[in-house]
N, CA, C and O of each residue as an XYZ file, in Angstrom:
284
protein
N       0.846     -1.161      0.000
C       0.000      0.000      0.000
C       0.902      1.238      0.000
O       1.819      1.344      0.814
N       0.641      2.155     -0.900
C       1.397      3.401     -0.962
C       0.595      4.511     -0.293
O      -0.590      4.699     -0.568
N       1.270      5.240      0.594
C       0.644      6.378      1.262
C       1.572      7.578      1.141
O       2.758      7.434      0.842
N       1.020      8.763      1.377
C       1.802      9.983      1.293
C       1.870     10.614      2.682
O       0.865     10.708      3.387
N       3.076     11.045      3.062
C       3.280     11.641      4.373
C       2.679     13.037      4.433
O       2.810     13.825      3.497
N       2.024     13.329      5.539
C       1.507     14.652      5.812
C       2.557     15.430      6.602
O       3.587     14.872      6.979
N       2.307     16.694      6.851
C       3.262     17.510      7.580
C       3.458     16.955      8.987
O       2.486     16.728      9.708
N       4.716     16.734      9.379
C       5.049     16.256     10.711
C       4.932     14.759     10.903
O       5.076     14.278     12.027
N       4.677     14.011      9.849
C       4.525     12.556      9.964
C       5.859     11.862     10.200
O       6.903     12.283      9.702
N       5.790     10.800     10.965
C       6.910      9.881     11.130
C       6.485      8.539     10.540
O       5.306      8.316     10.264
N       7.455      7.651     10.352
C       7.128      6.350      9.763
C       6.219      5.544     10.685
O       5.292      4.884     10.217
N       6.476      5.592     11.988
C       5.608      4.841     12.893
C       4.202      5.440     12.968
O       3.235      4.705     13.170
N       4.070      6.758     12.810
C       2.741      7.371     12.782
C       1.967      6.933     11.537
O       0.762      6.695     11.612
N       2.644      6.825     10.403
C       2.001      6.339      9.186
C       1.530      4.897      9.350
O       0.415      4.552      8.959
N       2.389      4.056      9.932
C       2.012      2.654     10.158
C       0.801      2.567     11.079
O      -0.126      1.800     10.818
N       0.807      3.342     12.142
C      -0.300      3.283     13.090
C      -1.591      3.805     12.465
O      -2.656      3.225     12.677
N      -1.511      4.886     11.700
C      -2.714      5.472     11.098
C      -3.333      4.571     10.043
O      -4.554      4.417      9.996
N      -2.500      3.972      9.193
C      -3.033      3.214      8.060
C      -3.161      1.710      8.320
O      -3.998      1.045      7.708
N      -2.339      1.173      9.221
C      -2.361     -0.269      9.460
C      -2.936     -0.639     10.823
O      -3.267     -1.800     11.063
N      -3.055      0.348     11.721
C      -3.649      0.087     13.024
C      -2.696     -0.397     14.086
O      -3.096     -0.546     15.241
N      -1.445     -0.649     13.738
C      -0.449     -1.110     14.689
C       0.944     -0.780     14.163
O       1.129     -0.492     12.980
N       1.914     -0.830     15.066
C       3.300     -0.621     14.645
C       4.157     -1.843     14.944
O       5.327     -1.887     14.563
N       3.593     -2.824     15.613
C       4.339     -4.000     16.059
C       4.971     -4.747     14.891
O       4.286     -5.467     14.164
N       6.262     -4.578     14.716
C       7.004     -5.277     13.668
C       6.836     -4.696     12.280
O       7.535     -5.107     11.354
N       5.920     -3.745     12.112
C       5.644     -3.213     10.782
C       6.551     -2.049     10.413
O       6.810     -1.823      9.231
N       7.037     -1.308     11.398
C       7.945     -0.194     11.108
C       9.241     -0.727     10.508
O       9.783     -0.144      9.568
N       9.735     -1.832     11.052
C      10.957     -2.434     10.529
C      10.761     -2.921      9.096
O      11.648     -2.766      8.256
N       9.596     -3.510      8.818
C       9.298     -3.968      7.458
C       9.163     -2.785      6.509
O       9.585     -2.861      5.355
N       8.576     -1.691      6.990
C       8.439     -0.490      6.159
C       9.812      0.115      5.857
O      10.040      0.608      4.752
N      10.715      0.081      6.819
C      12.080      0.562      6.572
C      12.771     -0.280      5.503
O      13.502      0.248      4.665
N      12.537     -1.582      5.536
C      13.139     -2.466      4.540
C      12.541     -2.227      3.148
O      13.246     -2.339      2.145
N      11.262     -1.902      3.083
C      10.599     -1.664      1.796
C      10.992     -0.324      1.172
O      10.941     -0.169     -0.048
N      11.379      0.633      1.998
C      11.664      1.990      1.533
C      13.136      2.311      1.765
O      13.495      3.018      2.707
N      13.968      1.782      0.894
C      15.414      1.957      1.027
C      15.760      3.448      1.018
O      15.330      4.182      0.129
N      16.533      3.887      2.000
C      17.001      5.262      2.068
C      16.046      6.238      2.731
O      16.356      7.425      2.827
N      14.890      5.768      3.192
C      13.937      6.689      3.811
C      14.468      7.240      5.130
O      14.076      8.330      5.548
N      15.348      6.505      5.782
C      15.904      6.975      7.055
C      16.818      8.179      6.870
O      17.131      8.862      7.845
N      17.254      8.454      5.647
C      18.098      9.619      5.386
C      17.338     10.928      5.594
O      17.955     11.981      5.755
N      16.005     10.872      5.593
C      15.187     12.064      5.823
C      15.160     12.455      7.294
O      14.793     13.583      7.624
N      15.539     11.549      8.176
C      15.441     11.804      9.606
C      14.123     11.287     10.146
O      13.372     10.625      9.429
N      13.831     11.587     11.422
C      12.605     11.041     12.025
C      11.321     11.637     11.453
O      10.311     10.940     11.362
N      11.340     12.910     11.068
C      10.158     13.557     10.499
C      10.283     13.514      8.980
O      11.251     14.023      8.416
N       9.302     12.905      8.322
C       9.336     12.784      6.866
C       8.902     14.095      6.213
O       8.007     14.770      6.721
N       9.522     14.458      5.102
C       9.090     15.655      4.387
C       7.662     15.496      3.862
O       7.226     14.392      3.535
N       6.954     16.602      3.789
C       5.588     16.623      3.288
C       5.544     16.051      1.876
O       6.316     16.465      1.012
N       4.644     15.102      1.641
C       4.468     14.518      0.315
C       5.347     13.330      0.016
O       5.308     12.813     -1.101
N       6.145     12.872      0.978
C       6.984     11.694      0.758
C       6.094     10.473      0.563
O       5.227     10.193      1.391
N       6.307      9.748     -0.530
C       5.532      8.535     -0.808
C       6.210      7.369     -0.095
O       7.409      7.139     -0.251
N       5.422      6.640      0.689
C       5.937      5.542      1.503
C       5.171      4.275      1.163
O       3.941      4.275      1.111
N       5.904      3.203      0.932
C       5.309      1.879      0.698
C       5.184      1.182      2.054
O       6.184      0.959      2.738
N       3.955      0.839      2.438
C       3.720      0.156      3.709
C       3.519     -1.337      3.470
O       2.961     -1.734      2.447
N       3.977     -2.170      4.419
C       3.816     -3.621      4.260
C       2.376     -4.043      4.503
O       1.576     -3.286      5.052
N       2.063     -5.246      4.092
C       0.749     -5.822      4.352
C       0.699     -6.289      5.808
O       1.695     -6.773      6.346
N      -0.447     -6.143      6.430
C      -0.627     -6.598      7.809
C      -0.787     -8.107      7.777
O      -1.635     -8.619      7.047
N       0.016     -8.835      8.560
C      -0.121    -10.294      8.555
C      -1.465    -10.720      9.136
O      -1.969    -10.119     10.084
N      -2.031    -11.761      8.552
C      -3.306    -12.298      9.041
C      -3.082    -12.990     10.384
O      -2.035    -13.604     10.594
N      -4.043    -12.900     11.287
C      -3.888    -13.587     12.573
C      -3.832    -15.094     12.362
O      -4.480    -15.633     11.465
N      -3.056    -15.756     13.193
C      -2.923    -17.205     13.058
C      -4.222    -17.894     13.480
O      -5.051    -17.313     14.180
N      -4.377    -19.133     13.043
C      -5.606    -19.901     13.297
C      -5.852    -20.091     14.790
O      -6.994    -20.012     15.242
N      -4.805    -20.339     15.554
C      -4.958    -20.623     16.977
C      -4.929    -19.384     17.858
O      -4.898    -19.507     19.083
N      -4.939    -18.189     17.268
C      -4.872    -16.965     18.058
C      -6.160    -16.769     18.853
O      -7.260    -17.012     18.357
N      -5.997    -16.328     20.088
C      -7.134    -16.066     20.957
C      -7.504    -14.597     20.820
O      -6.662    -13.718     21.007
N      -8.747    -14.336     20.499
C      -9.232    -12.966     20.392
C      -9.993    -12.646     21.669
O     -10.994    -13.286     21.995
N      -9.497    -11.642     22.386
C     -10.139    -11.260     23.626
C     -11.077    -10.092     23.391
O     -10.766     -9.207     22.594
N     -12.219    -10.068     24.065
C     -13.154     -8.965     23.885
C     -12.573     -7.673     24.443
O     -11.805     -7.692     25.405
N     -12.943     -6.562     23.838
C     -12.496     -5.255     24.286
C     -13.210     -4.888     25.565
O     -14.433     -4.994     25.660
N     -12.430     -4.448     26.565
C     -13.003     -4.036     27.836
C     -12.913     -2.521     27.918
O     -11.830     -1.949     27.787
N     -14.066     -1.863     28.139
C     -14.104     -0.423     28.284
C     -14.603     -0.079     29.678
O     -15.542     -0.698     30.178
N     -13.981      0.898     30.297
C     -14.373      1.263     31.651
C     -15.724      1.952     31.688
O     -16.515      1.745     32.608
N     -15.985      2.782     30.666
C     -17.259      3.485     30.612
C     -17.921      3.201     29.282
O     -17.287      3.323     28.234
N     -19.166      2.830     29.307
C     -19.919      2.565     28.069
C     -20.898      3.664     27.801
O     -21.621      3.619     26.806
């Protein structure tokens, strides 16, 4: 998936916004976008970033219900 960086975006912020998590995906995004680290932590406005696919949950994974303190 290709996304474009907004003003003040970081790679982990892009992963979290578009993929919903950063666990292990920031490293994969760094591998997909050779040289992106040369920009520093804040990406320039309009930088096109290739994001990895989110791995599917395994068959034996336990899904726990969301607990909210206030409904």
